[in-house]
N, C-alpha and C positions, 0 to 999 in steps of 0.2 A: 169255359176252357176244359178240354178233355184232360182227365186225370193223368193220362199217359204222358203228358208233356209237363208235369210238375215235378218238383224235387222229390216228393213222396214216392211217386211211382218209380222214379229213377233210383230210389234207395231200396227197392224191394229186396235186393241181394243182402242188405244189412239186417233184415227183419227176422231171420231165423230165430225161433225161441231158444233162450238159454237162461239159466238162473243167474242171479247176481253173484259174481265171484266172491268167495270169502277172502278176507284180508290175509296177506301172506305172513307166515311166521317161520321161525327157524332159519334155514338157508334156502327157502323156496323162492321161485321166480317172482319178482315184483312186476305189477302190471299198471298201465295207465288207469286213471280214475274215471269212473262213470257212475251215474246215479239216476234215480227217479226223483221227482220233486220232494217226496216225503223222506227218501233215504239220505238226500244231501243234507237235510237238517241235522242228522246224527253224525255227519262227518266232522272230524276234528283232527288236524294234522298232528297234534300231540299224541293221539292214540292210534292213528293209522300207521301201521308198520311199513307200508309202501310209500308214504308221503314223501319222505326225505329222498327217495330214489326218483321221484317224479318232479323234483324241483330244478328248474332251469337256473343258470347262473350268469349267462351272458346278457349284459344290458343291451337295450335297443340302441344301435349306433346311428349317428347322424349320417346323412348321405349327401353327396355332391353330384350334380349333373350339369356339365358345361355344354350349352347348346352348340358351341363351336366344335365339340368333340363327338357329337352323336354320329353313329356309324352310318345311318341311313338318312338321306336328304329329305325324305318324305315324313320322317318321324317328327311329331310336334311336341316340343317340351312344354311343361306347365299346363297341360290340358288333361285329356282322359287318363285315368289311372287304371290299374289292373288288380282285381281281387281274384284269388284262385281257390276254389273249393276242392280239397284233395283228401282222398281216403288213403292213409298210409297203412291201414290194417283193419282188422275187425274191431268192433266196439269193445268186446271182452277179450281177455287173454292177449292183449297187445303189449309186448314187453316194454318196460319203461326205458331201457338204456341201450337199445339195439340188440343184436343177437349174433349167432355164428353163421347166419345165412348171408353169403356175400352178394346174393342176387336180390337186392333191395331197391326200392325206388329212391335213389339218392339224387334228388332234384338238384340241378346245377345251373339254372338260369334265373337266379334271384334278381338279377339286374333289371328285369322287366316287370317285377311284381311289387306291389305296394303293401298288400295285405294277404295273408294266407289263412284260410278257414280250415281248421282241422276237422274234416267232415266225418260224420258218423252218427251213431245213436239208433236205437231200434226199440220197438215195443217189447220185445222179448228179453232185452239185455239191460237197457237203460236209456233215458232220453237226453241226459245231460252228459256231454263228453268233454273232458279236459284234454288238452294237447299233450303229447309226449314231450318230455324235456329235450330230447334230441332235436326235434323239429323246431322248438322254440329257440334253442341255442343257435342252430344253423341260420334260422331266419333273422334273429336279432344281430348276429354277426354280420349280416348283409343289409341291415337297416330295414328289415321287413317286419311289420306287425303280425301277430298271430292271434286268432280268435278260436275259442272253443265253440261247440255247437249245442244248441237247445233245439230238439227235434220233437214236435208233436205230430205224429202221423195221422192220416185219415183213418176213420173207423175201418175201412176196407183193409187196412194194413195194421190193424191192432190198436189204433188210437182210441183213447178214452177221454171224453170231455172232462171227467173228474180230474185227470192229470193236469189239465190246463187250469182248472179252478184251484187245485192244490198249489200250483206254481204261483198264481196271482193272489193267494190268500194274504190278507192284511191282518196284523196284530198290533192294535193301537196305532201308532204312527209309523210302524215299520212293516216291511215286507220280508219275512224271514228267509224265503228262498233267495231273494235278491241279496240279502246280507251274505249268504253263503256263496253266491256267484262271485261277488266282489272279493270275499276272503280267498276263494280258490284261485282267482286270477292273480291276486297280489302275492299269495304264498308260493304258487307255482311259477309265477313270473311271466305270465302272458298278458295280452293287451285288451281283450274284450270278448264279446259273445255274438255269434250269429244266431238269430232267433227265427226258427222256421215253424210257424204255427199253422198246420193244415187240418186240424181236427174240427169238423163242422159241428153245428148245433149250438154255437155261442149266441150271445145277445149283446146289445150295445153296452150294457154294464160290464160285461166281461172284457170287451174290447177296450173300454175306458180304463179298466183296472190294469190291463197289460201296459197301456201307454203310461199310466201313472207310475207303474212299477219300474219301467225303464228309466223314466226321469229321476225317480228316487235312487236307483242304483248308480246312475251317472253322478249324482250329487255326493256319493260317498267317497269318491276318489278317482284316480285316473283309470277308469274302465269304460270301454266303448261298446256300442251296440250297433249291429247291422240287422235290419228288419227285412224279411223276405215277403215279397208281394204275394200274399195269399189271403189272410184274414182281412176283412174290411171293417170299417167303423161300425157297421151294423152288427158285427159279431159273426156273420156268415163267412164262409170261405168262397171267394170268387176272384180268381186271378185276373188282375187288371192288365198285366203286361205293360204297365205304364204307371206313372204317377198321376193320379186322378183325384177328383174331389171325394171319391169313396175310400181312399187309403192315405191321403196326404197327411192326415193327423198323426200317422205313425212316424212321419219324418219331422213335422213341425206343426205345432198347435198353439194358437193364440200367442204367437210371438215366442213360444218356448220350444227349445230343441227336444224332441222326443227320442230320436235315435240319431246316430252319427251319419248313417248312410242307409240306402235301401237297395236291395237286389231285386231287379225287375224280372218277372217270369219270362220264359223263353219265347213266347208268342208275340213279341213286340213288332211294330211296323215303323216305317219311316215317319208317318204322320204322328204316331203315338209317341215316338221319341222327341219329335219337335214340340209337341204339346207338353210333354214331361219337362223339357228344358224350360219352357215358358212358365209353367206353374212353379217349378223349383225357384226360379229367379223371383217370382212374385212373392214367394214366402221368405225371401231373404236368404235362400240357400243356393249353393252352387249346383249346376247341372252335373258336375263331376263327382257329386256325392250320390248320384244315381248310377248303379252298375247294371247295364243291360246284359242279361244272361244268355250264354250260348252253351248248349249241351254237347260236350265232346266225348262223353263216356263210351259211346258205342263206335264212333267213326273217326275220332281224333281230327287230324287235319283234312280228312275227307268230308267233314261236316259242311253243309251248305249254310253260309252266313251272308246276310245283306250288309257287307262291310261298308258300302257307300252310304248307307243310312246312318251307320254308327260313326264311322271315321271318313267323312266325305273328302275327296281329293281336293287339296288346295283350299280347304275351309276348316274352321275350328271343329274339333270333335264335338259331336252332339251330346254324348254322355261318356261315362267311363265304361269299362268292360268287365263283365263277370264271367269267369271261366268255370264251368262245372266239369270236374273230373279230368284234368289234363294228364293224370297218371295213366291214361290210355296208352301213352307212349311206352310205358313199362308193361302194363298188363297184356297188351297185344303183341309184345315182342317175343322173339324166339330165343333171346339170350341177351347178355349185357351189351354186346356190341350193337345189336339191332336196337336195343332200347335207347342207347346213346344216339344212334343215327336218327331214330324217330323223334327224339326230343329236339335234336338240332333242326330237323325239318319243321317241327311245330313252332319253335321260337325264332330261329334264325332264317328260315326260308329254305327253298328247294336247292339253293346253290351252295349251302354251307358257308355263306358269307353275308353277314347282316347288312352290309352296305349295298348288296345287290339282291333284292328280293323279287326281281322280275321273273315271272313264270306264267304259263298259260292256265295254271290252276287258280281257282278263286281264293285259295288259302295262300297268302303271300308270306306269312310268318309275322309274328308279333313285332319283330324288330323294324318292320316297315311302317309301323304306326306310333310306337312308343320308344322314346330314346332311353338309353342305358343310364342307370344310376349306379353310383359306387359308394361303398362305406369307408373307403380308404382315405380318411381325413386326419389321421393322427399317427405319430410314430410311437412305438415301432410298428412296422408292417412286415410280417413274415408269412410267406406261403411256401408250402412244400408240394403244392398242387395235389393235395390229398382230397379225394372225391367223397370221403365219408363211407367208403366200402372198399373191400379188397380181399385178396386170397392169401395174404400174409401180412406181417407187420415188421417193418424195418426201423431200427433206431440208429441214427448216425450212419446209415448205409449198411448196418449189420442185421441180418435176419434173426429176429428173436422170437418169432412165432410163424408157423406155417398153417395156422388155422384161419379159415375164412371168417369174415366179420362184416357187420355194418354198424355204424354209429355216427349219425349226423352231428352229434355234439363236437366232434373233432374234425369235421369237414372244414377245409380251408376256404377262404373267399375265392370262388371260381373266377377265372379270367373275365373281365368286363366284356371282351369281344371274342366271340367264338365262331369263325376266326377271321381276323382282319390281316391279310398278307398283301403287301404291295411289292411288285417286282416288274422290272423291265423285260424279264425273260420268263423262265419256268418258275411257277410258284411252288415253294416247298410246302410240306403238309405238317401242321402242328396237330398233336393229339394228346389225349390223356392215356398214359401207358400203364397198364396193370401188371406188367411183368417185372418191374423194378421200382424202387423208391429209395429216397434218402431218409425221409421220415414218413411213417404210415404205410399206405398201401398202393401209392401211385406216384407218377412223376409226369412232367411235361416232356414230350419227345418231338423233335424236329427231324423230318426225313425227306428224302427226295433227291432229284438231280439238281445240283446247284450250278447254274450257268450265268447268274448275275446276282447283284445284291438283292436281298429280300428284307423288308422291314415287317416285323410281326408286332402289331400293337396288342398288348396284353391287358394292361390295367389303366383305367382313368383314376387319378388320385388328386389329392390336395395336401401335399406333404412339404412343410417348410424345411429348408436346408440350413443347418447351423454349421459352425466351424468344425465340429467333430462328427458330422454326419457321414456315414459309410454305407456303401451298397455292396451287399454280399451276393454272390452267385455261386451255387454249388452245381457242378456239371460233371458229365461223364461221356467218354467216347469209347467205341469198341476196342481201340488200341491207342497207345500213346501217339500223339501227333497233333496236327493243327485242328483246332476246334471250328475254324471259319466263323467264329461267333464274337459279337460285340454287344455289350449292354447298350440299350438305347433309352435316353432320358429326354423328355421334353418339359419345358417350364411354362408357367402360366403367362409370362410376358410374350411368349411366342409358342402357343400350345401345340401346334402341328409340326414344328420343326424339331427334329431329334438331334441331340448331341450323343455321340457314340464313344464307348470306352472299350478298348481291346481286351478280350479275355484270354488271348494267347494260345499256347499249346498245352496239351496234357502230357504228363510224364509217365502215367500209368493207365491201366484200363479200369481203374476204380474211381470213386467219387473224389473230386478235388474242389477246394474252395478258393474263390477269388474274392478279395476284399478291395474295393475301389474307393478311393478318397474323393468325396464330393465337396471338400472344403473350398475349392475354387469357385463353387457356385453358391456359397453362403449368402443368405439374404434373399435368394430366389425360392420359388415354390414349385415342386414337381407336379406337373399336370398329367403326365403319362409315363408309364414304364413299359418297355418292350425289349425286343432283341433284334439284332440285325445280323444276317449271315452275309459273308463276303467271300470273294474268291470263287473258285470253281472246284467241283468234285462230282463224279458221276453218282456217288451214293453217300450223301450227307446222312449222318445218324448221330445226333447229339441229344443226350438226356439232360434235363435241367431238374435237379432235385430240390433246390431251394432258391428263393429270391427274397431278399430282405433289405429294408431301409431302416437304419437304426442310428442312434447317437452314441459315441464313445465305445467303451468295451462292452462285451456281451454281459448283460446283467443276469444274475441268478436270484432265486427266491430262497427263503429259509426252508429247511426241511419241514414237512408236516409233522404233527405230533399226535399222540393219543390214538395210534393205529390199533384197531381192535376188531375182533370177529364178533359180529352181532348175532350170528347163528349159522349153523351148518346142517345139511341134510345128506344122509347117505343115499345115493342114487344108483349104486352098484357096488360090487365087492371091493373095488379099488377107485371109486369116484365119489366125490362130494360136490354139492352146490353150496356156495358160501356167500353170506352177506357181510360186507366189510364197511367200516367207517373210520374217519380220522378227523382231526382238528386241522383247519387250513393253516398254511404257512403264515407265520406271524409277521413277516416282512417280505417285500418283493411282490411284483405283479406276476400272477400265475396264469398261464394259458390253459394248462390241464395237468392232471396228475396221471402217472403211469404205475400200474400194479404188475408185479413180477412174482414168480415163485423161484426159490433157489433150488437148483438141482444138485444131486449128490456129487457130481463131478466138478462143482464150483461154478458152472454156468448158470444163466438165468433164462427163464421162459416168460414171455410177455403174456399177461392175463387180461389186459384191458386198459382203457384210458378214458378219463372223464374230467370235465371242469368242476364237477360236483365233489362233495366230500363223502360220498357213499357210493359203493360199487357192488354189483352182483356178479359173481363168478359162476357161470353155469356148469363148468367142467374143471374141477381140480382133480387131477389124477395122481394116485399114489405111485411113487417110484420104488419098485421092488418091495422090500419089507420095511421101509422106513416107518418109524413110529410117530414122526411128526414132520411137518413141512413148514419151512420159514417163508413168509411172504414179505415183500418189500413194497413200499409206496414212496415215490419221489415226485417232487414238483418240477415241472418243466415251465420255465418262465416265458413271458411273452416274447423274449428274444432267443428262446430255446437254449438258455443255460439250464443246467440240471443241478438240483439240490442233492445233498446227502439223502440216504434212504432212512425211513422209519420202518420198523419191522414188527411183525407179530407172528404167532405160531398156531398152526392148525394141527390138532392131535388126531391120529388114526386109531381106531379101535383094534384091539388085539384079535377080536373075533371077526373073521371074514364073512361077508355076505355071499350068498349064492343065488342063482336063478332057480327058485323052488318050483317053477312050472316046467322045467326042462324034462322032456320025455314023459310027462304025467298024462293020465287019461284025459281025453278031450271029447267034447260033443259040439255040434254046430248046427246052424239052421239049414245048412245044405252045402253043396260044393259044385264048382263049375264043371269039373270032370273027375274021372277016377283017380288022377294023379294029384289033384290039388285038395287034399283032405285036411281036416282039422289038425291031424297029428303033425303036418308039415310046419305048423305055426309054433310048435314047441320042440322042434328037433335040434335047435341050437345052430342052425345054418341059414345063411341068406345067399350063399354062393353057388347054389345048385341050378341056376338058371330060372326061367319063368315058372317051372314046375315045382320049385322049392318054396311053395307058399300055400296058404289056405285062401281059396277064392270062392265066392258065392254070388249068385244072382237072385237069391230069394228076396221077397218083398221085405220081410223082417230078417235082419242080418245080425247074427250073434255067434260068439264063440265062447265056450265054457271049459274051464280047466278045474279038475279035482286035485287039490294039493295033498290029499291023503289024510290030513288032520288039520286042525286049526293052527295056523302058523303066524308068527309076527312078521309083518310086511313093512318094508321101508320105501319101496318104490315099485312102480310099473314102468316097463319100457315097451313101446310099440314100434315095430319096424315096418314101415309102409312100403308102397310100391317102389319108390326111388331107392330104398335100401337094397332092393334086389336087382337094381339096374333098369327098372322100368321108368316111364315118364313121370316127372314130378307132378304133372297135372292129375295123376291118378292117386297121389297121396290122399289118405283118408281125410275128409274135410271136417266132419262133425261126428263125435263119438263120446261114449261114456264108458267107465269101468265100474262094475257093480260087484258087491261082495256079499257073502252070507256064510254062516257056520254050519247050517243044516239044510237039507232039502225042504224042510217044512217052514223055514224062516223066509220072510220077505227079503227081496233084494234091496240092498242099500247102495245108493250111488256114492262112490268115493272120488271119482274124477269126472269132470265135464270139460270137453274141449269143443270149441266152435271156431271155424275159419282156419283150421290148420293148413300149413303149406310145407312143413318139414318132412323129410324122409324118415327120420327117427325122432320120436318124442319120448321124453322122460318125465314121470309124474311122481314126485315125492309124496309119500303118505306115512301115516303112523297108525296102524290098525292091526287087527288079528282076524283071519278068515281061513276057511277051508276051501270054499268055492269062489272062484273069480271069473267074471264074465265080461267080455268086451262086446258092447252093443253099438252098432254102426248106424247112424241116422242119415248121413250124407256120405256116400262112399268115395266120391271124387270131387274135383273142382270143375268138372265138365259134365256133360250129359251121360257119360259112360256109367252104366248102372252096376258094374261089378265092384265088389269089395276085394281088396288084395292085401293080405297081411302075411308078411314073411316071418315075423316072430312076435309072439306075445309073451313077455317075461314078467315074472313076479319075484322081486328080490327081497331077501330077508336073511337073518342070521340062521 
């Protein structure tokens, strides 16, 4: 098999060399964990300052999937499953809890996925990658398992056979690395590991050791393993593109389960899948524990796939499906709207309707093969249609932050059906609206010309109705008047027939709540939740900010306690980054905690939300000359009741910091033209157009600033292409900041960044230096060779 069709070759983008990141301290940014086989042996969550920030808290939810409610008639329940290998960011420097970038891959089609592999790892950074807690929380909330990645690349991509031997080393009756894999999965709260061993040069003994190690790790507790079809039982790497006698021992051996599943390489054939199914069954394993891989990293839904071999029409699925890099829908998009359109095309099909995947394209959409699953099996169920990203944050319909953000930990369960609308006339258009929200950063919006009744199926559920069960709908219209809207509820005894309850008219142009009594239906079980539009209007426009099914009054949780500042770091004259922690609520079920700062005028500004009990604030800004800032944290219950706040205080230093590089002498490796000199990077301005920057096309790219004398430094700030209004794809990808005190001293690296996408980056430090130097190794995220730096700042007292 040609290397170009393997996972290793497809991962070349992840292999840029970078040193292992140092553990965070003070108020610095925490990052997701990654290791080499030897370095994971030293990992201890009790001493890792980032560990508590990487801990997921949402348990894996059970799911329901009623065959009678599948959107597409061709989808086959109980057969092929879907595993999705997704890269959410670089291996190193991947923020633990989201960031202030609202343009993130906030995946929203969990209903078709059974397991997500947090894809990554590289020879230059680390081979073992634990998932971000945000991804684990979102996946578990939707009943989807999450695996970390163990990646041994070929020698051509930096692989070393010694790493494989280190991984499989045995000590007495134990495998030390396996002990740590299980510890990391259990501490961080994810479900297993995807093992991709592509380093050649092994022998049968090494292959046997790896199989024994997986069986050993599985015996330690609930941790699963998926094996990638690369290494064979001989120890050599030879992709089978099938389950064969050369690799079947990695799935099942002598009646013992080695791994829980296997990912078959992309070169499979119809005959190979048939023989794989036969062999799996002969081993006592299901063919649906085999995942036939397709690579969509480069072409997405334009990828050629032999769907009839994998999912033959009117016949049982041959195997399950393995998706490699479906985030193409995001990485290839021109913006958020385009990203959502591409994701809908990938999963729901060309018609934006999972019930109708008819198209001349060979890619019909996954909804045409796999029925939807839903995690909505217990009360309370509350959704504000929050997508896990946004340009602001609203609380109870009030704008409490205008800063963009992404954080999948607070993503609501997306609608099961995207979108199913039935109408005898013109169909209205549902969408996720990022211009308004009741809670979080988005809402559901229904628009269009209404000339007949429309039924919008939203969620498949299994929710028992009691005597005190209530249905809440929070909605909004552009002006007071008729909503043309009814809540639609179907029950398991007749799951496709909806009972509707009128939501009446609005009295204002603001958010209004309707609480509907479901007690007449006590003893029945809700199978579907939706909405029905009635009447007629040329321009329907209704926003739905929350939908909830709960019992009794809205519950609240106790206030958290022990709110404390773990550490803070000055990142500018009036800005800090802060690490916070608290003790969870002693009573009550908590959905998440919200962190605020109190403002001098008595208002509050939102700083973030998490189901965890630790939170990183990347930007806490000083208000005027205040000497301290009070922070609040409050618990938001699973029914969205709010607790009293716990408080703590951040103190500001009397001595203000300043940009010590401002207008200081500079030298550089070169410049693109006479206007784009090194001095432009220290002139304090980014608003002077494209010429207000330092630019260079030299092979070696560096910018050096003389601060005049050795100065204490607390942070560096780099303003890249986007800060000056240029394309975000030209933001500097990989760079370092180096320092020294004299021209005769060697340069010391103070900051290393790989895989950057941000327009402005801030890098806390604690050091003293006279000379500071920005060294650029990869100037852009494209093939454009020019480095563009609008400002290079060095902050200190």
